[in-house]
N, C-alpha and C positions, 0 to 999 in steps of 0.2 A: 467363624462360619461367614461365609459372604449373604450378601443380603440378595433379595429376586435378583435374578439376571433375566432382565426382559428384553425380550428383540425388538429392536427400534423398527417403526413402520416404513417400507419404501415408498417414495412417491409415485406417484400415477406416472407412466410414460405420457409427455406432454402432447404426442402427435396421435395415439393412438387411442388415449384414455383408455387402457388396458392397466388394473391394479396390479402388481406383483406380489405374490404370496408373502405375508410375513415369515422370515426366519423362526424356527422353533417348534417347539412341540404344542400340538393342542391336546390337553388334556382332559377327558370325558370322566368325571367323577361318580360312580354310583352310588345308591344306599345302602342302609344295613345296619340304622341305629349306631349302636357304639362301637360295632367293627367298624365302620366308617372311620375309626381313626386312624386306621391303617394308610390314609389318604395321607397323613400328615408325617409318616416313614417316607413315602413317595418323595414327598416335595423336600424334605430334608435333604435325602438323596441328590435330588437336582440341584438343590443349593450348593451342596459341599461338590458337585463335580461340575459346576456351571452350565449345566443344561437349559437353554433357554426355553422361556413359555410364552408361545403368542397367544393363548387363547385357551379359556377354560370353560368346560359346561359341565351341570352340577344338576343332580336330581336327589331330592331327598337331604341325608344328613352330607351328601357330596355338594349340595347346592350351599349349604352352610359353611363348611370348611374352605370351598375353591370361592365362593364371594368374600370372606374374611382374608385371602391371601391375595385374591385379586385387586383388593381395596388399599393394598401397601401395607397392612399391619405385619411387623415382624414376626415371622414363624414362629420365633421364641417363643412371643407372647400367647400366640394361637396355641401351641402345646402346653404351656403352664395353664390357662386358661382351662381345657379338656381335661388335665390330668384332676383337676377339682370339680370337674363337671358332675351333676348327677340329675337324674330323671326331673326332679323338681324344680329344677332352674329352668326348665324349657316348658314344663307342664303344670297345667292349674286343675285339678279336678274338678269337673262340673258337669255331671250327667246330666245331658239332654238326649234328644229323639234322633241327634244326627252324629252324636259321640260322647266320649266317656270323659275328654277331659279338651282343653283351650289350650293351644300351643302361645298363648298371647304373649308369654313371659319370653320367647323368642326375641322380642324387640327390643328388650332390655338386655340381652346380651349381645344383640347387634350394636346397638350403643355403646355399650361396654368396650367392646374389642375391635370392631370394625373403624378403619380411617375414614369412609365415607357412605353414603345411604343411597347414592343414587348410581345407576348404572353408569350415566354419563362421566362421572367421576373416578372410576376406576382405572387404575394403571394397568391392567390386563383385560380385554374384550370377552365379558361373560354372556354366558346364556343358561339362564334356568328352568327348568320344564317342570310341568306340574301336568294334571289331567282333568280335562272336562268330564265331568261327572254324567251332561247331558248326552254329549257326543260319543264319549269315549275315547275323544282323539288328543293328541299333546298340544299342551300351549306352551309357548316359547317367550319367556321375557328377556328381552335385551336391552331394553331401556325405561326409564322411570323409577320409582319406590323399589329399592331392594327388599324392605321389611315384607311388605304384603306378595311379594313374588315367591319370596324363602317360605315365608309360613306356609303358601299354597302349597307349595314343592313338597314339606314336610309332613301334611295333614294325611298322616295314614289310615285309612279309612277303617271305621269301627273303634279307633282309639281317638283319634283327633277329629275334631270337628271340621268338617270342609271350609274352606275360605271362600267368602263372596267377594268377586272383584266386578265389577258392575254387574250385569245379570247372569253371571256363569259361576258354577259352584264348581272349584278347584279342589282336587286331595293330589295325595301323592305324585311325584312324579316318575318314580318308581314302577307304577304300573304299566305306564305305556314304552317308558323307557329307563329298563333295569340299570344300564349305562349309556348315557345320552351321547353316543358317537357322533350319532346323525345331527344333532345338535352341533356339537363341537366342527365338524364338517362345516355346516351350513354357516357357520362364522366365518369360515375362510380359513382354516386351518388345513395347510399342506400335510403335516405328518399328525395322525390321531393315536393316541395311545391311551387305550381304557383301562380302567382300574376296577376289576369287579370284588368285593366281598361277600356277597350273597345275602340271602334273605332268610337263611336257615335259623331256627331259633336257639341252636346250640345244645338243645336237649333230645334225646332218643328215646323211644316209645311212645305210648300213646299221649295225645294233648292233654293237658292237665288243665289249662285257662282258655279264656276267650281270645285272648291275642296271639296266643300258640297257634289257634285254629285258622285265624285271620292270617298269619303269617305264612304257615305252610301252605295255605292256599293259594296265596300271590306267589309265594315259592315254585309253586307247581305249574301256574301259568307262566311264569317268566321262563322255565325252561324250553318253553316254546317260543322264545321270542330270541333266543340267543342266534340263531343264523340270521337274524334282521340286524340288529345291533353289531353283532361281531364283523357283519359283510363291511362296514364303515370304519373300521378300526385298521391300522397298520400291524398294530400289536396290541396284545391284550394282559395286562398284569392282572394274577390272582393269587395276592397275600394268603399265607395259611392262617386263619382267622377261624375255622371250622370249629375250634373248641370253645368259642364265644358265645355267650349267648347276647340277645338284642338289647341286654338292660345291664351288659358287664362294665358299667362306665368307670367303675373300679380299676379294671386292668387296662385303662389306655397305654400305658408302656408296652404292654404285651401286643397291643393290635399295631402300636407304632414300629414295634420293630421288626413285624411282621410284613409291613409293607417296607419298611426299609431293607430288608431281606430281597423281598422279591425286584424291587430296583435295582439295587445293587447287581445282582444275578444278570439283569436285564441290560447292563451298559452298555455292553459290547454291541448287541444290537441295535440299542437306541443309537448310539454314536455312527454306526453303520449307515442306517437309515435317516440320520441328519446329512451325513455327507452326500447321500445320495439325493436327498431333497436340493440341497444347497446346490449341489452341481445341474441338476434339473430346471433349478431357478435361473443360473447363472446362463445358462443354455437359452431359456427363453430370452431373458433379457439382451441377449446376443444376437438373438432371431430378429427381437422388435426393432433394436438400433438398425441393424441390417436393414429390415425393409423400411424403415424411416428414410435411411440414407438412399434406398432405391427409389423411393416415391419423390426426395426432393431431385433427383438428379434427373427424373423424369421432367419434373415441372421446369425444372432450369431448361431442358432439352426442348421443352414445348413452347417456352416463354421467347 
């Protein structure tokens, strides 16, 4: 298996100072707790077929897996860690007025798996999305400490205590960005592929606990956001993980296989989109060079 295929940053055009787009795919990884392991299957297929990744944006579990990969951690190590991961590895029950548990243990997981702890040290540009509980607006992290940003993005309401950063109380990024395609586009991605695993709880019938009540309410609200985030995506992958519950951490391989199947089935479309974006970038570069030559000729003619 090849290691990360990272696209090189093209230099600025010296005369026009217009940055040319990074070649590759901007991945937007959504939330879904254990279902989010499907993201690893997508990354697996991208590595195997040398699909370059230019940017990553993550919300909730997508922020953990996306940041781990962007840090340069080998995908094999990330997958092995997720296969043995359980809810107790990221949460500590601590009933308070603001939540049933703390996700402080995420910091230990990040220290153990990640290759870097700061956005500035990542191998792939990354955006982590959280929700400001006061304004209801998204908060997008692209610099500074990874641990705080990821803990905020994963603070699912009612389950985890919100994360206080400065004067703001932040919660799960999936509330405002079920799949953070807008954040991926804002990073500079020319081609954005969203990976949606949904927030359904994997159970049928009436809810039987508070988490099912909250997750179904969040899922209902997210359905009305589909048009918003899909508008920023060139392609959306939807791994078949509907049978998995939010806490089926012991079924990681099933989720990974579902993600791989979705990515593999979309490979022809992805390769076609990449070729189109590459041709567009080359055309832009040629036009900028032609404009530079024209400006130089005019300057010489006036001299």
